[in-house]
C-alpha positions as CSV (number, residue, x, y, z in Angstrom):
1,M,22.5,-44.7,-149.5
2,V,25.0,-46.8,-151.6
3,P,27.9,-48.6,-150.0
4,D,31.2,-48.2,-151.6
5,P,32.4,-51.7,-152.4
6,N,36.2,-50.8,-151.7
7,N,35.8,-49.8,-148.1
8,N,32.3,-50.2,-146.9
9,N,31.7,-46.5,-146.5
10,V,28.2,-45.4,-147.3
11,L,27.9,-42.8,-150.1
12,S,25.6,-40.7,-148.2
13,Y,26.4,-37.3,-149.8
14,K,24.8,-36.1,-152.8
15,V,26.6,-34.7,-155.8
16,P,26.8,-30.8,-155.9
17,Q,24.4,-28.7,-157.9
18,A,25.4,-26.0,-160.4
19,A,23.0,-23.2,-161.1
20,P,19.9,-24.7,-159.4
21,T,16.6,-22.8,-159.7
22,V,14.7,-21.6,-156.7
23,G,10.9,-21.1,-156.0
24,P,8.0,-23.5,-155.8
25,A,9.1,-25.5,-159.1
26,G,12.8,-24.9,-158.4
27,T,15.5,-27.7,-158.5
28,C,17.6,-26.3,-155.6
29,D,18.3,-29.0,-153.0
30,P,19.1,-27.3,-149.7
31,T,20.7,-30.6,-148.5
32,T,23.8,-30.5,-150.8
33,A,26.3,-28.1,-151.9
34,N,25.3,-25.9,-154.7
35,A,26.1,-22.5,-156.4
36,G,24.7,-20.1,-159.1
37,H,27.6,-20.8,-161.4
38,T,27.0,-22.7,-164.6
39,G,28.7,-26.3,-164.4
40,V,30.8,-25.7,-161.3
41,V,30.4,-25.2,-157.6
42,L,33.1,-23.6,-155.6
43,A,34.5,-25.5,-152.6
44,C,36.6,-24.4,-149.8
45,L,39.3,-26.9,-148.8
46,G,40.6,-27.5,-145.3
47,D,43.9,-26.0,-146.4
48,G,42.2,-22.7,-147.0
49,S,42.3,-23.1,-150.8
50,V,39.3,-22.8,-153.0
51,R,38.6,-24.9,-156.1
52,G,35.9,-25.3,-158.6
53,V,34.2,-28.6,-158.5
54,N,32.6,-29.9,-161.8
55,A,28.9,-30.6,-161.2
56,S,29.4,-33.8,-163.2
57,I,31.6,-35.2,-160.5
58,S,31.0,-38.9,-159.7
59,L,29.2,-39.6,-156.4
60,K,32.1,-41.9,-155.3
61,T,34.7,-39.1,-155.9
62,W,32.6,-36.5,-154.2
63,N,32.1,-38.7,-151.1
64,G,35.8,-39.6,-151.0
65,A,36.6,-35.9,-150.9
66,L,34.1,-35.3,-148.1
67,T,35.3,-38.2,-146.0
68,P,39.1,-37.8,-145.8
69,A,39.6,-40.2,-143.0
70,G,38.3,-43.1,-145.1
71,G,41.4,-43.3,-147.1
72,E,39.6,-43.2,-150.5
73,V,41.7,-42.4,-153.6
74,L,39.9,-39.6,-155.5
75,G,39.0,-40.3,-159.0
76,S,40.3,-38.4,-162.1
77,D,37.1,-36.2,-162.1
78,W,38.5,-34.4,-158.9
């Protein structure tokens, strides 16, 4: 876990995975958001909307999106 120097929140979530593989040698991590789409993970937001989140989103932006009470400003990669 990496502390965010701006607000001391812990960056504990992992970035989403796009198109992970399954099986004994697979890359799918069941502890993070993932999808079978190439390059994007679909995320449902609290207002009921759905958006594609690029799998290259930064860890800081992803964690900020998942912790709205932290007051983080989301990066340009959101």
